[in-house]
ZAMARGU-4260 file (C-alpha; in steps of 0.2 Angstrom, whole numbers, plus 5000, padded with zeros to 4 digits):
<rodrens>
0) 5660/5586/5797 | 5645/5580/5806 | 5642/5568/5821 | 5628/5558/5812 | 5640/5545/5807
5) 5651/5547/5823 | 5663/5532/5826 | 5660/5524/5809 | 5676/5521/5800 | 5680/5524/5782
10) 5676/5509/5772 | 5692/5502/5763 | 5696/5486/5753 | 5703/5471/5763 | 5699/5457/5752
15) 5687/5442/5751 | 5694/5434/5767 | 5691/5449/5778 | 5678/5447/5792 | 5678/5466/5795
20) 5660/5472/5793 | 5667/5489/5789 | 5678/5483/5774 | 5675/5480/5756 | 5678/5461/5752
25) 5676/5462/5733 | 5676/5481/5728 | 5694/5487/5726 | 5692/5504/5718 | 5710/5504/5712
30) 5710/5486/5704 | 5713/5487/5686 | 5703/5477/5674 | 5705/5479/5655 | 5715/5495/5657
35) 5702/5503/5669 | 5700/5504/5687 | 5685/5496/5695 | 5680/5513/5701 | 5680/5520/5683
40) 5671/5504/5677 | 5657/5504/5689 | 5655/5523/5693 | 5645/5521/5709 | 5633/5534/5714
45) 5622/5537/5729 | 5603/5542/5727 | 5600/5557/5738 | 5582/5554/5739 | 5581/5537/5746
50) 5597/5540/5757 | 5593/5557/5764 | 5575/5562/5760 | 5565/5547/5762 | 5556/5546/5779
55) 5554/5527/5780 | 5535/5526/5776 | 5525/5514/5766 | 5507/5513/5759 | 5501/5507/5777
60) 5512/5517/5788 | 5521/5534/5790 | 5538/5539/5795 | 5550/5528/5805 | 5566/5537/5802
65) 5571/5551/5814 | 5584/5562/5805 | 5590/5578/5812 | 5589/5587/5795 | 5571/5583/5791
70) 5562/5600/5789 | 5558/5614/5778 | 5572/5626/5780 | 5588/5630/5771 | 5598/5628/5786
75) 5592/5610/5787 | 5595/5608/5769 | 5613/5612/5772 | 5614/5600/5786 | 5607/5587/5775
80) 5621/5591/5762 | 5634/5590/5776 | 5628/5573/5781 | 5627/5567/5763 | 5645/5571/5759
85) 5651/5564/5775 | 5643/5547/5770 | 5651/5550/5753 | 5668/5552/5761 | 5666/5536/5771
90) 5661/5526/5756 | 5673/5534/5744 | 5661/5533/5729 | 5663/5545/5715 | 5646/5551/5711
95) 5629/5555/5718 | 5612/5560/5711 | 5597/5571/5716 | 5580/5578/5712 | 5577/5596/5716
100) 5565/5592/5730 | 5578/5581/5738 | 5591/5595/5741 | 5580/5610/5744 | 5563/5614/5753
105) 5548/5618/5742 | 5545/5637/5741 | 5528/5646/5742 | 5530/5650/5723 | 5541/5643/5709
110) 5552/5658/5710 | 5556/5654/5728 | 5559/5636/5724 | 5571/5641/5710 | 5580/5653/5722
115) 5582/5640/5735 | 5588/5628/5722 | 5601/5641/5716 | 5607/5643/5734 | 5609/5625/5738
120) 5617/5622/5721 | 5631/5634/5727 | 5633/5625/5743 | 5633/5608/5734 | 5646/5615/5722
125) 5657/5619/5737 | 5655/5602/5744 | 5659/5594/5728 | 5675/5604/5726 | 5681/5600/5743
130) 5677/5581/5742 | 5680/5576/5724 | 5663/5568/5723 | 5654/5573/5707 | 5636/5574/5701
135) 5631/5559/5690 | 5614/5566/5686 | 5601/5578/5691 | 5582/5577/5689 | 5566/5586/5693
140) 5553/5579/5705 | 5537/5581/5695 | 5527/5568/5704 | 5526/5571/5723 | 5517/5587/5725
145) 5498/5586/5722 | 5499/5598/5708 | 5506/5583/5698 | 5492/5571/5702 | 5487/5570/5684
150) 5505/5571/5677 | 5517/5584/5672 | 5520/5585/5654 | 5504/5575/5650 | 5493/5585/5662
155) 5477/5591/5655 | 5480/5608/5664 | 5492/5619/5654 | 5497/5628/5669 | 5504/5612/5676
160) 5513/5609/5660 | 5521/5626/5661 | 5526/5624/5679 | 5534/5608/5675 | 5544/5615/5660
165) 5550/5629/5672 | 5555/5617/5685 | 5565/5606/5672 | 5573/5622/5666 | 5581/5627/5683
170) 5585/5609/5687 | 5595/5608/5670 | 5603/5624/5675 | 5608/5617/5692 | 5615/5601/5684
175) 5625/5611/5672 | 5632/5622/5685 | 5637/5606/5696 | 5646/5598/5681 | 5632/5584/5680
180) 5636/5571/5667 | 5618/5567/5663 | 5601/5574/5666 | 5586/5561/5669 | 5568/5563/5664
185) 5558/5552/5676 | 5539/5553/5672 | 5532/5546/5688 | 5515/5552/5684 | 5515/5552/5665
190) 5501/5540/5663 | 5483/5537/5666 | 5471/5529/5678 | 5456/5527/5667 | 5453/5530/5648
195) 5436/5538/5653 | 5445/5555/5656 | 5460/5553/5645 | 5465/5559/5628 | 5480/5548/5623
200) 5484/5556/5607 | 5485/5574/5615 | 5495/5568/5631 | 5507/5559/5620 | 5510/5575/5609
205) 5512/5585/5625 | 5525/5573/5632 | 5535/5573/5615 | 5535/5592/5614 | 5541/5594/5632
210) 5556/5582/5628 | 5560/5591/5612 | 5561/5607/5622 | 5572/5599/5635 | 5584/5593/5622
215) 5584/5611/5614 | 5587/5620/5630 | 5601/5608/5635 | 5610/5612/5619 | 5606/5631/5621
220) 5615/5632/5638 | 5630/5621/5633 | 5625/5605/5642 | 5636/5592/5634 | 5630/5578/5645
225) 5617/5564/5641 | 5599/5567/5642 | 5591/5551/5649 | 5574/5544/5651 | 5570/5531/5664
230) 5555/5519/5660 | 5542/5518/5674 | 5529/5504/5671 | 5513/5501/5681 | 5518/5512/5696
235) 5509/5522/5702 | 5497/5524/5688 | 5488/5510/5678 | 5497/5514/5662 | 5513/5523/5660
240) 5518/5531/5643 | 5537/5526/5646 | 5533/5508/5650 | 5549/5500/5644 | 5564/5502/5633
245) 5555/5497/5617 | 5540/5508/5621 | 5552/5523/5624 | 5562/5520/5608 | 5546/5520/5598
250) 5542/5537/5606 | 5559/5544/5602 | 5558/5539/5584 | 5541/5547/5583 | 5548/5564/5588
255) 5565/5562/5579 | 5574/5561/5596 | 5582/5543/5594 | 5599/5551/5592 | 5597/5564/5606
260) 5591/5554/5621 | 5597/5537/5629 | 5590/5526/5643 | 5593/5526/5662 | 5587/5508/5666
265) 5582/5501/5683 | 5581/5483/5689 | 5565/5485/5698 | 5556/5494/5684 | 5562/5480/5672
270) 5553/5467/5683 | 5537/5478/5684 | 5537/5478/5665 | 5538/5459/5664 | 5556/5459/5659
275) 5573/5454/5666 | 5585/5468/5669 | 5597/5460/5656 | 5583/5461/5643 | 5581/5479/5645
280) 5599/5482/5645 | 5602/5471/5629 | 5587/5480/5621 | 5594/5497/5624 | 5611/5492/5617
285) 5603/5484/5602 | 5594/5501/5598 | 5609/5512/5602 | 5601/5520/5617 | 5610/5512/5632
290) 5615/5526/5644 | 5615/5522/5663 | 5608/5511/5677 | 5599/5512/5693 | 5604/5497/5703
295) 5592/5489/5715 | 5580/5474/5717 | 5562/5470/5720 | 5554/5458/5731 | 5548/5444/5720
300) 5534/5440/5731 | 5527/5458/5729 | 5520/5467/5714 | 5528/5484/5720 | 5544/5493/5716
305) 5552/5489/5733 | 5569/5497/5729 | 5580/5485/5739 | 5598/5485/5739 | 5605/5472/5727
310) 5611/5456/5735 | 5610/5443/5720 | 5627/5441/5712 | 5621/5430/5698 | 5607/5443/5693
315) 5620/5457/5694 | 5633/5447/5684 | 5620/5445/5669 | 5616/5464/5670 | 5634/5469/5669
320) 5638/5456/5655 | 5626/5467/5645 | 5633/5483/5650 | 5651/5477/5645 | 5644/5470/5629
325) 5637/5488/5626 | 5654/5495/5628 | 5653/5500/5646 | 5648/5516/5654 | 5653/5533/5646
330) 5643/5547/5655 | 5632/5534/5664 | 5636/5524/5679 | 5628/5513/5693 | 5617/5523/5704
335) 5610/5515/5719 | 5591/5519/5718 | 5589/5508/5734 | 5582/5512/5751 | 5584/5504/5768
340) 5570/5494/5775 | 5559/5505/5786 | 5565/5495/5802 | 5583/5498/5798 | 5584/5514/5808
345) 5602/5517/5813 | 5615/5527/5803 | 5627/5512/5802 | 5613/5503/5792 | 5614/5516/5779
350) 5633/5514/5777 | 5633/5495/5777 | 5619/5494/5765 | 5629/5503/5752 | 5645/5495/5756
355) 5637/5478/5754 | 5629/5483/5738 | 5646/5489/5731 | 5653/5472/5735 | 5639/5463/5726
360) 5641/5474/5711 | 5660/5472/5710 | 5658/5453/5712 | 5645/5452/5698 | 5655/5464/5687
365) 5671/5454/5689 | 5661/5438/5685 | 5653/5447/5669 | 5671/5452/5663 | 5677/5434/5665
370) 5663/5427/5656 | 5665/5439/5641 | 5684/5436/5641 | 5681/5417/5641 | 5671/5419/5625
375) 5661/5403/5627 | 5644/5412/5627 | 5648/5423/5612 | 5655/5409/5602 | 5639/5399/5605
380) 5629/5414/5600 | 5639/5417/5584 | 5638/5398/5579 | 5619/5398/5581 | 5617/5412/5568
385) 5632/5407/5557 | 5622/5401/5542 | 5615/5418/5540 | 5633/5424/5535 | 5634/5414/5519
390) 5631/5425/5504 | 5615/5416/5498 | 5607/5417/5515 | 5612/5435/5519 | 5604/5439/5502
395) 5587/5434/5508 | 5586/5449/5519 | 5585/5460/5503 | 5576/5448/5492 | 5557/5445/5490
400) 5544/5432/5495 | 5542/5424/5478 | 5561/5423/5475 | 5564/5415/5492 | 5549/5403/5488
405) 5557/5398/5471 | 5574/5394/5480 | 5566/5383/5493 | 5557/5373/5480 | 5572/5372/5468
410) 5584/5366/5482 | 5571/5355/5491 | 5574/5364/5508 | 5568/5353/5523 | 5574/5362/5538
415) 5576/5352/5554 | 5576/5360/5571 | 5593/5363/5580 | 5595/5364/5599 | 5596/5381/5607
420) 5607/5373/5621 | 5600/5384/5635 | 5604/5373/5649 | 5622/5371/5643 | 5624/5390/5642
425) 5617/5391/5659 | 5630/5379/5665 | 5643/5390/5657 | 5636/5405/5667 | 5636/5395/5683
430) 5655/5392/5681 | 5658/5410/5685 | 5645/5415/5698
</rodrens>
């Protein structure tokens, strides 16, 4: 126990009529839906970096948060873990996620960083065993330190490539030891700022080789979780190699990894790529690489990844509709890659931001489940493509241009456009949200 969250009660479910700020209105973890509890459907996780490591800075100003565990000692790292697991207890969420740099201070050498990671891994393991909170995924921070200014796997300096590989190795070791259900590769600096000093072909091959080594090492150590890639468009570099789901899939196919790696998709990153969140989810599902999600939102008046807590139920409902259509989560879950606004200074802000986000997601998820059970949207989709199910039309997909042309002329085909009924379908969605 710590006193950072002193006098803040455990958040429990009281229902939609409750006016208690410290209660869930829509998220009832025990509620059963389609044979599973809401907790098992949503698989909520807390992001260690935004909640406990971020100091509250932005591009125009530095630290606004004053946390007693900020510092570079292992004692403070253990205090941070104590506070984190106290918050996990208050919220009752089943999972959390980390980068290595979030949970341990940087060492003077890689060996010292690894040793500190092993030490804090043992401590986190004790906290997990005592609390029941589990690790959704681990990852390596290969972007904050200045050594990664030109990338990690794609760096022109082979020593940085080697340092990155060694860091991933010990982070995979730690993830395995803590029972992590996934491992994420987040290429925050895997891109370029100018083509004038960039060899695209070389950097792409380096990135592919690194990913192959990660997959091979995960198998070697017996890690049976899922390897995930998180697309990161536009930010911070001009061009990122892992721009969106479709780009990553082409990369995976090129290196024979489409059966080995899945996607960790974030709402904010989807927007930066010029897509909706539901587009990225549907694309991943259609390609067989849907894995997990980071739930947040962007400020639509800003061109930056603002990582705000979700508060838009209709948006969330459309996202979970695609998650449900994909079969729901297996090893993946809903990680809140979201941070407080830099003016939200108090410990209670951190608790209530997450509690509100849990409610938004639960409300959206239940709306999505109701839409899917209703079937009106899927019936309309099926009807739109029904003519393709006739034998003659299906045969066109294995036919030839000249044979199809002959058929069109012989039958006198004169196709007329049919309504896509978009507004009617949007009206259906609005019945549920």
